[in-house]
Every structure is written in C-alpha cells, then in structure tokens.
gemmi code that builds the backbone of each chain (N, CA, C; Angstrom):
import gemmi

chains = {
    "A": [
        ("UNK", (-27.338, -1.868, -11.353), (-25.902, -1.606, -10.803), (-24.937, -1.665, -11.758)),
        ("UNK", (-23.743, -1.080, -10.887), (-22.796, -0.551, -11.709), (-21.234, -0.477, -11.190)),
        ("UNK", (-20.202, -1.037, -11.624), (-18.959, -1.354, -10.962), (-18.225, 0.133, -11.083)),
        ("UNK", (-17.906, 0.467, -9.840), (-17.096, 1.640, -9.607), (-16.102, 1.830, -10.527)),
        ("UNK", (-16.204, 2.851, -11.059), (-14.833, 3.179, -12.152), (-13.415, 3.191, -11.317)),
        ("UNK", (-13.790, 3.434, -10.147), (-12.240, 3.744, -9.422), (-11.648, 2.929, -9.370)),
        ("UNK", (-12.421, 1.665, -9.545), (-11.320, -0.062, -9.371), (-10.865, -0.112, -10.782)),
        ("UNK", (-10.062, -1.062, -10.495), (-9.418, -1.464, -11.629), (-8.856, -2.781, -11.635)),
        ("UNK", (-8.782, -3.916, -12.094), (-8.039, -5.076, -11.901), (-6.533, -5.097, -12.408)),
        ("UNK", (-5.761, -5.453, -11.483), (-4.291, -5.595, -11.786), (-3.870, -7.151, -11.372)),
        ("UNK", (-3.264, -7.606, -11.978), (-2.123, -8.851, -12.146), (-1.149, -8.909, -11.039)),
        ("UNK", (-1.261, -9.606, -9.934), (-0.198, -9.211, -9.062), (0.293, -10.670, -8.668)),
        ("UNK", (1.691, -10.877, -8.920), (2.005, -12.295, -8.297), (1.228, -13.361, -9.049)),
        ("UNK", (0.645, -13.950, -10.459), (-0.019, -14.379, -11.138), (-1.734, -14.359, -10.453)),
        ("UNK", (-1.825, -13.309, -9.805), (-2.983, -13.198, -9.662), (-3.973, -12.187, -9.844)),
        ("UNK", (-4.932, -12.215, -10.095), (-6.030, -10.667, -10.517), (-6.931, -10.393, -9.201)),
        ("UNK", (-6.207, -8.960, -8.995), (-6.484, -8.767, -7.483), (-7.739, -7.296, -8.117)),
        ("UNK", (-8.239, -6.710, -7.440), (-8.468, -5.443, -6.766), (-8.302, -4.953, -5.773)),
        ("UNK", (-7.750, -3.582, -5.766), (-6.966, -2.990, -4.536), (-8.375, -1.999, -3.849)),
        ("UNK", (-8.327, -2.039, -2.322), (-9.912, -1.754, -2.188), (-9.223, 0.100, -1.737)),
        ("UNK", (-10.371, 1.134, -1.896), (-9.596, 2.421, -2.187), (-10.579, 3.272, -0.825)),
        ("UNK", (-9.779, 3.698, -0.069), (-10.476, 4.167, 0.808), (-9.825, 5.507, 1.360)),
        ("UNK", (-10.258, 5.956, 2.162), (-9.885, 7.302, 2.928), (-8.179, 7.685, 3.082)),
        ("UNK", (-7.470, 6.900, 2.723), (-6.244, 6.541, 2.725), (-5.762, 6.010, 1.548)),
        ("UNK", (-6.267, 6.601, 0.716), (-5.742, 6.170, -1.106), (-5.898, 4.331, -1.383)),
        ("UNK", (-5.082, 4.301, -2.019), (-5.542, 2.584, -2.223), (-4.978, 1.522, -0.808)),
        ("UNK", (-5.420, 0.954, -0.614), (-5.160, 0.065, 0.597), (-4.742, -1.279, 0.685)),
        ("UNK", (-3.178, -1.187, 0.470), (-2.812, -2.418, -0.016), (-3.064, -3.874, 1.036)),
        ("UNK", (-3.518, -3.346, 2.098), (-4.109, -4.585, 2.980), (-5.358, -5.208, 2.926)),
        ("UNK", (-5.822, -4.272, 1.854), (-7.521, -5.100, 1.267), (-7.620, -5.272, 0.130)),
        ("UNK", (-7.314, -6.434, 0.070), (-6.962, -6.499, -1.802), (-7.623, -8.175, -1.761)),
        ("UNK", (-8.949, -7.711, -3.127), (-9.951, -8.753, -3.329), (-9.325, -9.616, -4.558)),
        ("UNK", (-8.972, -11.027, -4.203), (-9.176, -11.679, -5.722), (-10.003, -12.443, -6.476)),
        ("UNK", (-9.977, -12.231, -7.588), (-10.743, -13.099, -8.440), (-9.960, -14.089, -8.851)),
        ("UNK", (-11.126, -14.905, -9.087), (-11.292, -15.771, -9.702), (-11.150, -16.217, -10.956)),
        ("UNK", (-11.103, -17.094, -11.725), (-11.451, -17.009, -13.230), (-12.880, -16.444, -13.669)),
        ("UNK", (-13.737, -16.975, -13.537), (-15.017, -17.054, -13.811), (-15.388, -15.392, -13.415)),
        ("UNK", (-15.319, -14.778, -11.707), (-15.518, -13.735, -11.414), (-14.823, -12.792, -12.317)),
        ("UNK", (-13.375, -13.176, -12.534), (-12.705, -12.148, -13.709), (-13.013, -12.062, -15.120)),
        ("UNK", (-14.120, -12.809, -15.221), (-14.748, -13.307, -16.803), (-15.728, -12.176, -16.376)),
        ("UNK", (-16.436, -12.410, -15.710), (-17.831, -11.810, -15.392), (-17.345, -10.111, -15.245)),
        ("UNK", (-16.503, -9.498, -14.802), (-15.905, -8.361, -14.345), (-15.333, -7.732, -15.528)),
        ("UNK", (-14.843, -8.488, -16.292), (-14.380, -7.632, -17.656), (-15.973, -7.743, -18.297)),
        ("UNK", (-16.822, -8.098, -18.465), (-18.315, -8.711, -19.238), (-18.700, -6.972, -18.790)),
        ("UNK", (-19.304, -7.073, -17.083), (-19.813, -6.373, -16.742), (-19.071, -4.602, -16.333)),
        ("UNK", (-17.836, -4.583, -16.409), (-17.497, -3.123, -15.891), (-17.870, -2.741, -17.163)),
        ("UNK", (-17.970, -1.054, -16.583), (-17.860, -0.269, -17.455), (-19.741, 0.247, -18.166)),
        ("UNK", (-20.452, -0.698, -17.683), (-21.922, -0.265, -17.751), (-22.854, -0.979, -16.933)),
        ("UNK", (-24.166, -0.488, -17.314), (-24.907, -0.633, -16.195), (-25.371, -2.073, -16.084)),
        ("UNK", (-25.492, -3.124, -15.045), (-26.085, -4.410, -15.749), (-27.159, -4.733, -13.923)),
        ("UNK", (-27.614, -6.013, -14.625), (-28.429, -6.885, -13.628), (-28.212, -8.046, -13.422)),
        ("UNK", (-28.991, -8.180, -12.336), (-28.564, -9.905, -12.055), (-28.753, -10.537, -12.750)),
        ("UNK", (-29.892, -10.467, -14.014), (-29.876, -11.403, -15.101), (-29.201, -11.311, -16.039)),
        ("UNK", (-28.662, -9.988, -16.149), (-27.540, -10.010, -16.999), (-26.180, -11.128, -16.671)),
        ("UNK", (-25.922, -10.847, -15.645), (-25.353, -11.582, -15.051), (-25.288, -13.188, -15.380)),
        ("UNK", (-26.306, -14.132, -14.931), (-26.971, -15.201, -15.406), (-26.972, -15.464, -16.495)),
        ("UNK", (-26.964, -14.578, -17.039), (-27.016, -14.997, -19.246), (-25.594, -15.285, -18.960)),
        ("UNK", (-24.603, -14.159, -18.986), (-23.387, -14.202, -19.431), (-22.646, -15.746, -18.767)),
        ("UNK", (-23.285, -16.078, -17.508), (-22.980, -17.250, -17.059), (-23.264, -18.592, -17.511)),
        ("UNK", (-24.817, -18.246, -18.107), (-24.976, -19.581, -18.930), (-24.506, -19.354, -19.784)),
        ("UNK", (-24.010, -18.634, -20.785), (-23.509, -18.711, -22.192), (-22.126, -18.967, -22.091)),
        ("UNK", (-21.403, -18.383, -21.148), (-20.088, -18.997, -21.438), (-19.380, -20.220, -20.503)),
        ("UNK", (-20.168, -21.080, -19.504), (-20.118, -22.261, -19.175), (-21.162, -22.948, -19.116)),
        ("UNK", (-22.162, -22.925, -19.803), (-23.400, -23.874, -20.425), (-23.979, -24.421, -19.230)),
        ("UNK", (-24.304, -23.286, -18.440), (-24.496, -24.208, -16.727), (-25.998, -24.301, -16.693)),
        ("UNK", (-27.080, -24.613, -15.857), (-28.405, -24.494, -16.369), (-28.840, -23.321, -15.395)),
        ("UNK", (-30.397, -22.595, -15.886), (-30.324, -21.725, -15.384), (-30.521, -21.307, -13.704)),
        ("UNK", (-30.780, -22.518, -12.763), (-30.993, -22.262, -11.458), (-29.578, -22.375, -10.672)),
        ("UNK", (-28.477, -22.954, -11.555), (-27.046, -22.934, -10.532), (-26.770, -21.247, -10.936)),
        ("UNK", (-26.916, -20.773, -12.261), (-26.296, -19.020, -13.168), (-26.911, -18.262, -12.181)),
        ("UNK", (-28.248, -18.472, -11.688), (-29.432, -17.490, -11.089), (-28.533, -17.597, -9.779)),
        ("UNK", (-28.320, -18.588, -8.944), (-27.735, -18.511, -7.806), (-26.591, -17.730, -7.712)),
        ("UNK", (-25.754, -18.372, -8.735), (-24.204, -17.852, -8.852), (-24.061, -16.048, -9.025)),
        ("UNK", (-25.111, -16.026, -9.904), (-24.961, -14.426, -10.186), (-25.416, -13.766, -9.158)),
        ("UNK", (-26.692, -14.214, -8.433), (-27.128, -13.543, -6.903), (-25.472, -13.680, -6.127)),
        ("UNK", (-25.038, -14.502, -6.037), (-24.338, -14.198, -5.055), (-22.819, -13.302, -5.355)),
        ("UNK", (-22.781, -13.127, -6.736), (-21.580, -12.664, -7.212), (-21.588, -11.590, -7.399)),
        ("UNK", (-22.989, -10.683, -7.547), (-23.452, -9.401, -7.021), (-23.805, -8.769, -5.568)),
        ("UNK", (-24.253, -9.615, -4.872), (-23.868, -9.445, -3.777), (-22.704, -9.346, -3.070)),
        ("UNK", (-21.670, -9.924, -3.546), (-20.323, -9.645, -3.258), (-19.674, -8.554, -3.658)),
        ("UNK", (-20.126, -8.164, -4.541), (-19.887, -6.993, -5.321), (-20.023, -5.163, -4.464)),
        ("UNK", (-21.557, -5.822, -4.085), (-21.934, -4.924, -3.277), (-21.532, -4.799, -1.703)),
        ("UNK", (-21.162, -5.861, -0.961), (-20.813, -6.157, 0.142), (-19.272, -5.927, 0.262)),
        ("UNK", (-18.349, -5.741, -0.709), (-17.179, -5.416, -1.033), (-16.844, -3.947, -1.123)),
        ("UNK", (-18.303, -3.269, -1.718), (-18.346, -1.845, -2.056), (-17.778, -1.491, -3.287)),
        ("UNK", (-18.297, -2.379, -4.433), (-17.638, -1.910, -5.189), (-18.407, -1.533, -6.528)),
        ("UNK", (-19.607, -1.709, -5.874), (-20.343, -0.764, -6.982), (-20.252, 0.890, -6.634)),
        ("UNK", (-20.587, 1.498, -7.996), (-20.771, 2.840, -8.079), (-21.893, 3.463, -7.394)),
    ],
    "B": [
        ("UNK", (-14.492, -13.466, -7.439), (-14.221, -13.684, -6.031), (-14.691, -14.756, -5.564)),
        ("UNK", (-13.710, -15.171, -4.998), (-14.240, -16.573, -3.977), (-15.186, -16.546, -2.906)),
        ("UNK", (-15.804, -17.390, -2.619), (-16.460, -16.715, -0.993), (-15.895, -16.713, -0.088)),
        ("UNK", (-14.895, -16.994, -0.306), (-13.716, -17.422, 1.451), (-13.959, -16.500, 2.138)),
        ("UNK", (-13.698, -16.477, 3.155), (-13.052, -15.273, 4.238), (-11.788, -14.686, 3.767)),
        ("UNK", (-11.540, -13.629, 4.168), (-10.509, -12.866, 3.871), (-9.246, -14.049, 4.749)),
        ("UNK", (-8.192, -13.618, 3.686), (-7.250, -13.943, 4.119), (-5.715, -13.209, 3.333)),
        ("UNK", (-4.770, -13.451, 4.474), (-3.922, -12.825, 4.085), (-2.502, -13.071, 2.921)),
        ("UNK", (-2.366, -12.312, 2.006), (-1.769, -13.109, 0.680), (-0.714, -12.501, 0.925)),
        ("UNK", (1.011, -13.530, 0.314), (2.024, -12.553, 0.784), (2.422, -12.328, -0.606)),
        ("UNK", (3.097, -11.123, -0.890), (3.220, -10.845, -2.351), (4.920, -10.600, -2.309)),
        ("UNK", (5.331, -11.330, -3.101), (6.575, -10.976, -3.382), (7.283, -9.646, -3.222)),
        ("UNK", (8.260, -9.186, -2.928), (8.510, -7.575, -2.684), (8.279, -6.741, -3.362)),
        ("UNK", (9.149, -7.041, -5.004), (9.310, -6.346, -5.922), (7.868, -6.422, -6.822)),
        ("UNK", (7.535, -7.431, -6.856), (5.881, -7.308, -7.124), (5.219, -6.518, -6.395)),
        ("UNK", (5.099, -6.103, -4.887), (4.043, -5.677, -4.404), (4.740, -4.279, -4.477)),
        ("UNK", (5.895, -3.914, -4.527), (6.532, -2.384, -4.593), (6.254, -2.093, -6.037)),
        ("UNK", (6.113, -2.723, -6.792), (6.072, -2.265, -8.227), (4.686, -1.646, -8.336)),
        ("UNK", (3.762, -2.619, -7.939), (2.687, -2.071, -7.520), (2.319, -0.624, -6.982)),
        ("UNK", (2.489, -1.022, -5.728), (2.518, 0.468, -4.976), (3.053, 1.906, -5.741)),
        ("UNK", (4.654, 1.765, -6.597), (5.214, 2.702, -7.442), (4.408, 2.966, -8.268)),
        ("UNK", (3.523, 2.016, -9.275), (2.540, 2.470, -10.172), (1.231, 3.269, -9.410)),
        ("UNK", (1.111, 2.636, -8.492), (-0.299, 3.623, -7.654), (0.276, 5.295, -7.484)),
        ("UNK", (1.378, 5.294, -7.209), (1.699, 6.596, -6.399), (2.249, 7.360, -7.373)),
        ("UNK", (2.705, 6.573, -8.732), (2.738, 7.563, -10.049), (1.351, 8.100, -10.522)),
        ("UNK", (0.969, 7.175, -10.452), (-0.803, 7.578, -10.940), (-1.288, 8.577, -10.277)),
        ("UNK", (-0.646, 8.905, -8.777), (-0.943, 9.830, -7.952), (-1.980, 9.453, -7.266)),
        ("UNK", (-2.456, 8.019, -6.853), (-3.324, 7.981, -5.523), (-1.975, 7.507, -4.660)),
        ("UNK", (-2.933, 7.994, -3.428), (-1.876, 7.741, -1.676), (-2.104, 6.059, -1.787)),
        ("UNK", (-1.154, 6.146, -1.384), (-0.862, 3.965, -1.276), (-0.857, 3.897, 0.390)),
        ("UNK", (-1.692, 2.914, 1.206), (-1.503, 2.387, 2.406), (-0.857, 0.995, 2.653)),
        ("UNK", (0.096, 0.658, 3.188), (0.140, -0.601, 3.420), (0.850, -1.165, 4.544)),
        ("UNK", (0.946, -2.315, 5.132), (1.824, -2.782, 6.227), (3.244, -2.796, 6.210)),
        ("UNK", (3.535, -2.545, 7.263), (5.207, -2.336, 7.069), (5.383, -3.543, 7.667)),
        ("UNK", (6.711, -4.104, 6.809), (7.345, -5.201, 7.064), (8.848, -5.266, 7.397)),
        ("UNK", (8.955, -5.890, 8.781), (10.799, -5.384, 8.690), (10.984, -4.858, 9.811)),
        ("UNK", (11.932, -4.678, 10.745), (12.326, -4.052, 12.267), (13.348, -2.998, 12.033)),
        ("UNK", (13.108, -2.231, 10.593), (14.100, -1.379, 10.475), (13.459, 0.291, 11.002)),
        ("UNK", (12.325, 0.281, 10.590), (11.876, 1.204, 11.243), (11.041, 1.663, 12.894)),
        ("UNK", (11.567, 0.567, 13.401), (11.230, 0.362, 14.510), (11.700, 1.660, 15.528)),
        ("UNK", (11.587, 2.481, 16.049), (9.981, 2.101, 17.043), (8.895, 3.119, 16.463)),
        ("UNK", (9.057, 3.649, 15.022), (8.162, 4.351, 14.745), (6.999, 3.439, 14.069)),
        ("UNK", (7.665, 2.879, 13.469), (6.499, 1.543, 12.639), (7.268, 0.045, 13.050)),
        ("UNK", (6.052, -0.309, 13.354), (6.418, -1.733, 13.812), (6.062, -2.964, 12.650)),
        ("UNK", (6.644, -3.903, 12.704), (6.976, -5.270, 12.062), (5.026, -5.279, 11.801)),
        ("UNK", (4.788, -5.859, 10.433), (3.372, -6.450, 10.642), (2.467, -5.869, 11.332)),
        ("UNK", (2.369, -4.942, 12.074), (1.662, -4.424, 13.271), (1.139, -2.695, 12.392)),
        ("UNK", (1.768, -1.572, 12.000), (1.506, -0.745, 11.721), (1.404, -0.287, 10.379)),
        ("UNK", (0.682, 0.356, 9.521), (0.836, 0.897, 8.379), (1.298, 2.407, 8.258)),
        ("UNK", (1.568, 2.015, 6.816), (1.773, 3.734, 6.343), (1.104, 4.052, 5.311)),
        ("UNK", (0.741, 5.233, 5.521), (-0.063, 6.039, 4.197), (1.345, 6.830, 3.114)),
        ("UNK", (1.267, 6.510, 1.788), (2.309, 7.489, 1.352), (1.985, 8.282, 0.398)),
        ("UNK", (2.145, 9.489, -0.710), (1.918, 10.418, -1.393), (2.921, 10.069, -1.897)),
        ("UNK", (2.409, 10.303, -3.869), (3.485, 10.863, -4.504), (4.753, 11.736, -4.633)),
        ("UNK", (5.794, 11.517, -4.977), (7.260, 12.360, -4.603), (6.837, 13.594, -5.975)),
        ("UNK", (6.382, 14.086, -5.404), (6.437, 15.913, -6.692), (7.713, 16.550, -6.989)),
        ("UNK", (8.917, 15.914, -6.210), (9.990, 16.467, -6.921), (10.637, 17.403, -5.976)),
        ("UNK", (9.996, 17.880, -4.823), (10.464, 19.699, -4.624), (11.567, 18.842, -3.029)),
        ("UNK", (12.061, 19.984, -2.637), (13.308, 19.826, -1.961), (12.559, 19.250, -0.419)),
        ("UNK", (13.121, 17.624, 0.048), (12.735, 17.456, 1.093), (13.848, 17.565, 2.096)),
        ("UNK", (12.880, 17.641, 3.311), (13.434, 17.790, 4.921), (13.949, 16.776, 5.404)),
        ("UNK", (15.239, 17.016, 6.604), (15.795, 15.865, 7.020), (14.473, 15.731, 8.286)),
        ("UNK", (14.042, 14.074, 8.168), (13.230, 13.646, 9.112), (12.144, 12.969, 8.347)),
        ("UNK", (12.009, 13.650, 6.831), (11.020, 12.809, 6.058), (11.294, 11.340, 5.738)),
        ("UNK", (10.056, 10.583, 5.902), (10.362, 9.299, 5.485), (9.808, 9.232, 4.192)),
        ("UNK", (10.780, 8.519, 3.207), (10.714, 8.397, 2.074), (10.501, 6.830, 1.283)),
        ("UNK", (10.010, 6.388, 0.139), (10.305, 5.158, -0.334), (10.913, 5.476, -1.384)),
        ("UNK", (12.141, 4.468, -1.794), (13.046, 4.754, -2.656), (13.147, 3.535, -3.247)),
        ("UNK", (14.510, 3.417, -4.491), (15.099, 2.474, -4.819), (16.068, 2.789, -4.627)),
        ("UNK", (17.242, 1.766, -3.731), (18.386, 1.800, -3.594), (19.341, 0.415, -3.800)),
        ("UNK", (19.738, 0.442, -4.609), (21.120, -0.658, -5.237), (19.441, -1.731, -5.856)),
        ("UNK", (18.926, -1.728, -6.335), (17.466, -2.061, -6.752), (16.600, -2.252, -5.965)),
        ("UNK", (16.527, -2.452, -4.423), (15.699, -2.615, -3.705), (14.584, -1.245, -3.165)),
        ("UNK", (13.777, -1.517, -2.678), (12.739, -0.398, -2.480), (12.756, -0.530, -1.129)),
        ("UNK", (12.946, 0.660, -0.531), (13.125, 1.101, 0.858), (12.631, 2.095, 1.684)),
        ("UNK", (12.083, 1.674, 2.543), (11.127, 2.895, 3.347), (11.970, 3.540, 4.621)),
        ("UNK", (12.792, 4.796, 4.700), (13.559, 5.414, 5.560), (13.694, 6.736, 5.739)),
        ("UNK", (14.133, 6.896, 6.710), (14.239, 8.385, 7.122), (15.405, 8.982, 6.491)),
        ("UNK", (15.207, 10.436, 6.144), (16.312, 11.354, 5.855), (17.104, 11.606, 6.962)),
        ("UNK", (18.072, 11.556, 6.594), (19.208, 12.204, 8.003), (20.004, 13.365, 7.342)),
        ("UNK", (20.120, 13.470, 6.223), (20.593, 14.744, 5.766), (20.638, 14.930, 4.624)),
        ("UNK", (20.641, 15.923, 4.148), (20.724, 16.521, 2.456), (21.663, 17.263, 1.745)),
        ("UNK", (22.328, 16.745, 0.979), (23.690, 17.820, 0.510), (23.301, 18.022, -1.112)),
        ("UNK", (23.793, 18.915, -1.706), (23.693, 19.369, -3.292), (24.855, 18.644, -4.101)),
        ("UNK", (24.220, 18.211, -4.551), (25.844, 17.482, -5.900), (26.070, 18.758, -6.612)),
        ("UNK", (27.175, 18.234, -7.365), (28.197, 19.681, -8.146), (27.324, 19.899, -9.183)),
        ("UNK", (26.208, 19.052, -9.350), (25.228, 19.218, -10.288), (24.015, 20.187, -10.151)),
        ("UNK", (24.187, 20.148, -8.584), (22.770, 20.802, -8.296), (21.317, 20.208, -7.658)),
        ("UNK", (21.870, 19.225, -8.151), (20.806, 18.195, -7.430), (20.910, 18.071, -6.061)),
        ("UNK", (19.537, 17.279, -5.349), (20.164, 17.150, -3.675), (20.215, 15.376, -3.857)),
        ("UNK", (21.054, 15.053, -2.511), (21.397, 13.613, -2.514), (20.998, 13.466, -1.149)),
        ("UNK", (20.122, 12.396, -0.561), (19.563, 12.354, 0.311), (20.356, 11.081, 0.733)),
        ("UNK", (20.548, 11.562, 2.481), (21.245, 9.890, 2.878), (20.365, 9.723, 4.202)),
        ("UNK", (19.942, 8.588, 3.905), (18.965, 8.057, 4.758), (19.697, 6.709, 5.783)),
        ("UNK", (18.544, 6.520, 6.218), (19.005, 5.403, 7.230), (17.321, 4.880, 8.393)),
        ("UNK", (17.803, 3.999, 8.560), (16.391, 3.243, 9.264), (16.304, 3.675, 10.581)),
        ("UNK", (15.179, 4.303, 10.955), (14.812, 4.412, 12.627), (15.402, 3.420, 13.198)),
        ("UNK", (14.911, 2.053, 13.331), (16.200, 0.723, 14.334), (17.060, 0.084, 13.830)),
        ("UNK", (17.673, 1.134, 13.081), (19.148, 0.521, 12.521), (20.087, 1.360, 13.672)),
        ("UNK", (21.184, 0.813, 13.568), (22.003, 1.726, 14.373), (23.445, 2.342, 13.585)),
        ("UNK", (23.345, 1.127, 12.288), (24.411, 1.636, 11.196), (24.078, 1.107, 10.076)),
        ("UNK", (24.561, 2.296, 8.735), (24.283, 1.602, 7.099), (23.585, 2.632, 7.168)),
        ("UNK", (24.052, 3.169, 6.346), (23.058, 4.325, 5.246), (22.750, 4.427, 3.932)),
        ("UNK", (21.801, 4.699, 3.166), (21.753, 4.514, 2.130), (21.185, 5.870, 1.544)),
        ("UNK", (21.420, 6.495, -0.040), (21.390, 7.930, -0.544), (20.439, 7.407, -1.724)),
        ("UNK", (19.823, 8.228, -2.215), (18.449, 8.877, -2.982), (18.777, 9.883, -3.135)),
        ("UNK", (18.681, 9.737, -5.070), (18.378, 10.902, -5.798), (16.923, 11.075, -5.630)),
        ("UNK", (16.428, 12.665, -6.467), (15.289, 12.469, -6.508), (14.564, 11.288, -7.141)),
        ("UNK", (15.171, 11.060, -8.449), (14.623, 9.774, -9.361), (14.493, 8.539, -8.995)),
        ("UNK", (14.921, 8.485, -7.405), (14.702, 7.467, -6.837), (13.961, 7.318, -6.291)),
        ("UNK", (13.607, 8.453, -5.312), (12.148, 8.458, -4.678), (10.821, 8.401, -5.388)),
        ("UNK", (9.954, 7.408, -4.929), (8.605, 7.455, -5.370), (7.780, 7.982, -4.614)),
        ("UNK", (7.916, 7.488, -3.212), (6.889, 8.332, -2.210), (7.007, 8.752, -0.964)),
        ("UNK", (6.560, 9.537, 0.018), (6.751, 10.247, 0.782), (5.495, 9.852, 1.482)),
        ("UNK", (6.074, 9.630, 3.088), (5.164, 9.253, 3.795), (4.104, 10.436, 4.210)),
        ("UNK", (3.023, 9.722, 4.698), (1.970, 11.205, 4.924), (1.317, 10.771, 6.647)),
        ("UNK", (1.484, 9.613, 6.606), (1.024, 9.448, 8.696), (1.354, 7.570, 8.451)),
        ("UNK", (1.317, 7.447, 10.220), (1.113, 6.027, 10.322), (0.090, 5.883, 11.079)),
        ("UNK", (-0.995, 4.462, 10.683), (-2.371, 4.019, 11.378), (-1.680, 2.965, 12.063)),
        ("UNK", (-2.264, 2.891, 13.474), (-1.891, 2.378, 14.512), (-3.046, 0.935, 13.844)),
        ("UNK", (-2.406, -0.436, 14.526), (-3.822, -1.490, 14.665), (-5.409, -0.921, 14.721)),
        ("UNK", (-4.927, -0.045, 15.871), (-6.427, 0.294, 16.311), (-6.980, 1.420, 15.566)),
        ("UNK", (-6.061, 1.914, 14.996), (-6.745, 3.236, 13.361), (-6.121, 4.244, 13.915)),
        ("UNK", (-5.294, 4.608, 15.227), (-4.970, 5.988, 15.690), (-4.086, 6.433, 14.250)),
        ("UNK", (-4.140, 7.870, 13.727), (-3.338, 8.125, 13.104), (-2.517, 9.312, 13.444)),
        ("UNK", (-0.713, 9.021, 13.021), (0.089, 9.921, 13.309), (0.312, 10.653, 11.956)),
        ("UNK", (-0.090, 11.884, 12.046), (0.225, 12.601, 10.777), (1.937, 12.842, 10.705)),
        ("UNK", (2.784, 13.080, 9.232), (3.673, 13.075, 9.510), (4.322, 15.034, 9.288)),
        ("UNK", (3.166, 15.679, 9.328), (3.503, 17.154, 9.298), (3.003, 17.528, 10.921)),
        ("UNK", (2.227, 16.672, 11.834), (2.159, 16.972, 12.903), (3.228, 17.740, 13.732)),
        ("UNK", (3.268, 18.786, 14.823), (4.097, 18.974, 15.548), (4.921, 17.595, 16.482)),
        ("UNK", (3.895, 17.062, 16.989), (4.307, 15.688, 17.752), (5.257, 14.644, 16.695)),
        ("UNK", (5.153, 14.769, 15.680), (5.888, 13.811, 15.248), (6.860, 14.387, 14.355)),
        ("UNK", (6.939, 15.778, 14.327), (8.506, 16.358, 13.977), (9.203, 16.623, 15.440)),
        ("UNK", (8.492, 16.448, 16.182), (9.620, 16.390, 17.582), (10.138, 15.379, 18.124)),
        ("UNK", (9.137, 14.444, 17.750), (9.322, 12.828, 18.055), (10.629, 12.673, 16.940)),
        ("UNK", (10.894, 12.989, 15.462), (11.712, 12.505, 14.546), (12.922, 13.298, 15.008)),
        ("UNK", (12.919, 14.108, 15.503), (14.086, 15.355, 15.503), (14.990, 14.636, 16.784)),
        ("UNK", (14.040, 14.456, 17.773), (14.832, 13.934, 18.981), (15.324, 12.171, 18.683)),
        ("UNK", (14.584, 11.751, 17.767), (15.068, 10.204, 17.721), (16.503, 10.503, 16.646)),
        ("UNK", (16.590, 11.587, 15.678), (17.929, 11.767, 15.318), (18.669, 12.016, 15.865)),
        ("UNK", (18.769, 13.363, 16.860), (19.792, 13.840, 17.404), (20.374, 12.344, 18.560)),
        ("UNK", (19.246, 11.514, 19.092), (19.408, 10.404, 20.331), (20.509, 9.447, 19.279)),
        ("UNK", (20.586, 9.743, 18.145), (21.405, 8.786, 17.227), (22.821, 7.724, 17.803)),
        ("UNK", (23.517, 8.641, 18.920), (24.504, 8.323, 19.549), (24.477, 6.976, 20.622)),
        ("UNK", (23.312, 7.282, 20.831), (22.618, 6.166, 22.262), (21.255, 5.516, 21.790)),
        ("UNK", (21.793, 5.546, 20.449), (20.243, 4.608, 19.697), (20.754, 3.083, 20.138)),
        ("UNK", (21.339, 2.389, 19.895), (21.722, 1.046, 20.426), (20.915, 0.949, 21.772)),
        ("UNK", (21.073, 1.615, 22.965), (20.525, 1.653, 24.108), (19.094, 1.726, 24.272)),
        ("UNK", (18.971, 2.918, 23.701), (17.244, 2.854, 23.558), (16.384, 2.210, 23.054)),
        ("UNK", (17.218, 1.641, 21.853), (16.525, 0.523, 20.737), (16.207, -0.903, 22.171)),
        ("UNK", (17.099, -1.253, 22.204), (17.197, -2.278, 23.190), (16.087, -1.950, 24.664)),
        ("UNK", (16.016, -0.981, 25.124), (15.086, -0.952, 26.209), (13.361, -0.773, 25.460)),
        ("UNK", (13.637, -0.176, 23.831), (12.303, 0.206, 23.845), (11.665, -1.299, 22.694)),
        ("UNK", (12.539, -1.990, 22.302), (11.842, -3.212, 22.046), (11.633, -4.291, 22.692)),
        ("UNK", (11.851, -3.925, 24.671), (11.261, -4.603, 25.697), (9.652, -4.043, 25.975)),
        ("UNK", (9.613, -2.981, 25.628), (8.095, -2.421, 26.097), (7.904, -1.952, 25.232)),
        ("UNK", (7.449, -1.965, 23.733), (6.520, -1.564, 22.907), (6.962, -2.511, 21.828)),
        ("UNK", (5.959, -3.663, 21.813), (6.080, -4.737, 20.976), (5.167, -4.065, 19.407)),
    ],
}
model = gemmi.Model(1)
for chain_id, residues in chains.items():
    chain = gemmi.Chain(chain_id)
    for i, (resn, *xyz) in enumerate(residues, 1):
        res = gemmi.Residue()
        res.name, res.seqid = resn, gemmi.SeqId(i, " ")
        for name, pos in zip(("N", "CA", "C"), xyz):
            atom = gemmi.Atom()
            atom.name, atom.element = name, gemmi.Element(name[0])
            atom.pos, atom.b_iso = gemmi.Position(*pos), 0.0
            res.add_atom(atom)
        chain.add_residue(res)
    model.add_chain(chain)
structure = gemmi.Structure()
structure.add_model(model)
structure.setup_entities()
C-alpha cells in the first residue's frame, strides 16, 4: 500500500492534521488529526510502498514494544488509512 | 490517527483562514462550514458549507461572494459595487447579506477566494454561476432598503 500523494500533513493550532480532499477540493470540515506515533509512521511511510510488516518493524524499533502489540497497532493503523481513503 | 470517533475541533479563525488561503493560493478549491450570521439567508451559521476557488485576478462582478482580508480579518461577503481607483485598479465595496449596514472595501490583492457554490447539510448544491443564484442575489441586493424587515421574517422561517 501507499499513502496518496495528494495528502500532506500540516500543522494547525498545534495539531498535525491531514485535510480530506474530495470533489469540492479540500474539505475543511473533514480533517484527520494525527497523534505522535501516527505522525511518526506517516513521515516514515509517506512516499513509498509499505506493508503492515514494515509498519510493525518501524513501531518496534521506534518505541521498543513487543511484536504482538506492534503487529496489532500496525494493522489498526493501516486499516484506518484505508477507512479514511488516504491510500493511493 | 487516534481511533476516536469523529469530533469537531474548533480552530482559531486566523489559523483556520491562513490554512484556507494557503490551499487556495496553491490552486486547490476549499470547502468549509460558514460561521456567523452575516451572510444569512444565503448561508446559515454552522449549517451551510461554501466551496471557494482561488481568485485569479479577473474583474469581479457585483453579486459575487469573495473571501478577503479587511483590517486584518478574513471576511466572506458579497460585492455590492465596484469602482475604479485613479490608478486604474478596481476597488470592491462589499457587505454581508445578513447585514443592514456596514460595508468593507477590497482591492484585488486583498482577495484570496471567490465562492463557487453553497452546499446545504443535505448535500444540495447551489452554484453561484447558476441563473437561480444570480437572480436571487440580484434581488437581494435590490431589496436592501427593506432588508431589515425581510431578515426579521426570514430568521423566523429559515433557520
């Protein structure tokens, strides 16, 4: 999977957000707020192809968490990207 | 991404519009929910959304709705008249549809966006280049002398 290149993270009022783009351009009524770990993953994965395994490895090396937890979080993160239509 | 349910976050106006203007300047249309009563009845507070596109510097017509900076504040109001400055550049006089007094002025360099359409909560779209929008807009401008009365009535029936 790959994060769509039309989205970019911007800082707004101290939060890192992604603004959803639809047929009416950038929809400021639909923005996704990224927490610290999500922002880390976004920056790490953005621009290239990645798998849930890559996300799991990134989480384990950055946060030192065990494989089971990392795997669960990685899958949840990937699922949310998909649910929010952020994938290319 | 937090796994939370969608929630509304309120962003300070200047931060919000800085972001809107950045997107417009990069050529991407922007949609947001209207806040405030100054464009009632065309746009209702926290109900209707507006879609704007970048202002390309063209001569704007009376009746068009623009996003511009006036005395440091971002304003979305309608053009009531246009005049030429001695330097040959247009100066637009604007007023909110829901206001009975108070005008603002905008020069081309103050304008960042032009309204394309209004979208109701149900998703109905009203394009600003449609005949119906233009007729309604023109009518609203002409009825300015009795606007106070019209607003009083409309505020009761169209919330």
